[in-house]
C-alpha positions as CSV (number, residue, x, y, z in Angstrom):
1,M,0.0,0.0,0.0
2,L,1.1,3.6,-0.7
3,Q,2.7,5.0,2.4
4,L,2.2,8.7,3.0
5,K,2.7,10.6,6.2
6,P,1.0,13.9,6.9
7,R,3.3,16.7,7.8
8,K,3.1,18.2,11.3
9,R,0.5,21.0,11.5
10,L,-1.5,22.7,14.1
11,N,-4.9,22.1,12.4
12,K,-6.6,19.2,10.7
13,M,-5.6,17.4,7.6
14,M,-5.8,19.5,4.5
15,V,-6.7,17.9,1.2
16,Y,-6.6,19.8,-2.1
17,L,-8.8,18.4,-4.9
18,V,-7.9,19.3,-8.4
19,E,-10.7,18.1,-10.7
20,D,-12.6,19.8,-13.5
21,S,-15.7,17.7,-13.1
22,P,-18.0,19.1,-10.4
23,V,-19.6,15.7,-9.9
24,I,-16.3,13.9,-9.3
25,R,-15.0,16.8,-7.1
26,E,-18.2,16.5,-5.0
27,R,-17.8,12.7,-4.6
28,L,-14.2,13.1,-3.6
29,R,-15.0,15.9,-1.1
30,D,-17.8,13.8,0.4
31,M,-15.4,10.8,0.7
32,V,-12.7,12.9,2.4
33,L,-15.2,14.4,4.9
34,E,-16.8,11.0,5.6
35,L,-13.3,9.6,6.5
36,D,-12.2,12.7,8.4
37,P,-15.1,15.1,9.3
38,G,-12.6,17.7,10.5
39,A,-10.5,17.7,7.3
40,R,-10.1,20.9,5.4
41,V,-11.0,20.3,1.7
42,I,-9.9,22.9,-0.9
43,E,-11.0,22.6,-4.5
44,A,-9.7,23.8,-7.9
45,S,-10.9,23.1,-11.4
46,S,-8.1,24.7,-13.4
47,A,-4.4,24.2,-13.4
48,S,-3.6,27.8,-12.7
49,E,-5.9,27.9,-9.7
50,A,-4.5,24.7,-8.4
51,I,-0.8,25.7,-8.8
52,A,-1.4,29.0,-6.9
53,G,-3.4,27.3,-4.1
54,I,-1.1,24.3,-3.6
55,V,1.9,26.5,-3.3
56,E,0.2,28.8,-0.9
57,M,-1.7,26.3,1.2
58,Q,0.8,23.5,1.3
59,P,-1.8,20.7,1.7
60,D,-1.1,17.4,3.3
61,L,-2.5,15.6,0.2
62,V,-3.3,16.7,-3.4
63,V,-5.7,14.5,-5.5
64,L,-4.9,15.6,-9.1
65,D,-6.7,14.9,-12.3
66,L,-4.7,15.2,-15.6
67,K,-7.5,16.7,-17.7
68,L,-8.2,20.2,-16.4
69,A,-9.5,23.5,-17.6
70,G,-6.7,25.5,-19.3
71,A,-3.9,23.1,-18.9
72,S,-2.9,19.5,-18.0
73,G,-2.4,18.2,-14.5
74,L,1.1,17.5,-15.7
75,E,1.6,21.3,-15.6
76,V,0.4,21.3,-12.0
77,L,3.0,18.6,-11.2
78,R,5.7,20.5,-13.0
79,E,5.0,23.8,-11.4
80,T,4.6,22.5,-7.8
81,D,7.7,20.2,-8.0
82,G,10.0,21.2,-5.1
83,K,7.4,23.6,-3.7
84,L,5.4,20.9,-1.8
85,P,6.8,18.2,0.5
86,A,7.7,15.0,-1.3
87,N,5.1,12.4,-2.0
88,R,2.0,14.5,-1.4
89,V,0.4,14.2,-4.8
90,I,-1.7,11.3,-6.1
91,V,-3.0,11.4,-9.7
92,F,-6.6,10.3,-10.1
93,T,-7.5,10.3,-13.8
94,S,-9.4,8.6,-16.7
95,Q,-6.2,9.0,-18.7
96,A,-4.7,6.0,-17.0
97,S,-2.3,4.7,-19.6
98,Q,1.1,3.4,-18.8
99,P,3.0,6.4,-20.4
100,Y,1.0,8.8,-18.3
101,R,1.7,6.7,-15.2
102,K,5.4,6.6,-15.8
103,K,5.6,10.4,-16.5
104,C,3.6,11.3,-13.4
105,M,5.6,9.0,-11.2
106,A,8.8,10.5,-12.6
107,M,7.5,14.0,-11.9
108,G,7.0,13.2,-8.2
109,A,3.5,11.8,-7.9
110,A,3.2,9.3,-5.0
111,G,0.5,7.3,-6.6
112,F,-1.5,7.0,-9.9
113,F,-5.0,5.8,-10.0
114,D,-7.6,5.1,-12.6
115,K,-11.0,6.8,-12.1
116,A,-12.7,3.8,-13.7
117,Q,-11.5,1.2,-11.1
118,D,-9.4,2.8,-8.3
119,F,-11.8,5.0,-6.3
120,E,-11.5,2.6,-3.3
121,R,-7.7,2.8,-3.5
122,V,-7.9,6.6,-3.3
123,R,-10.2,6.2,-0.3
124,D,-7.5,4.0,1.3
125,V,-4.8,6.6,0.8
126,V,-7.1,9.3,2.4
127,R,-7.9,7.0,5.2
128,Q,-4.2,6.3,5.8
129,M,-3.5,10.1,5.8
130,S,-6.4,10.8,8.2
131,S,-5.4,8.0,10.6
132,S,-1.7,9.2,10.6
133,A,-2.8,12.7,11.2
134,L,-5.0,11.6,14.1
135,A,-2.3,9.5,15.6
136,A,0.2,12.4,15.4
137,T,-2.3,14.7,17.1
138,D,-3.0,12.1,19.8
139,N,0.8,11.7,20.4
140,G,1.1,15.5,20.9
141,E,3.0,16.0,17.6
142,N,0.5,18.5,16.1
143,R,-0.2,20.6,19.2
């Protein structure tokens, strides 16, 4: 299983959803809040909005689609590389071919998931992040 650890922070887990489809964004938001009702969920539908928000907000986890308004999710990966703690981005896309997978992983994505079949795997990543954040808080690390 993909191993991500939330960074230490004073508030709840922050998840940044970068998705052009309002329906899928809503489904992802509902899933995050179901797993961690205290999570902060931020949303973007375009690459430019996502790049600015990710750099500014420094979320614990980014769920990134490759097909976005105005540019590709690859542009988001390129522009946020080195500006976000390592292994904080997972790609969740319907463009789940092997060349895209290889490119995204080479650009620093921690995971690459197919929208058609991997929603539960994305749920597992969010659950892991939420559990790690809760354990860190319980151990006094986030206080």
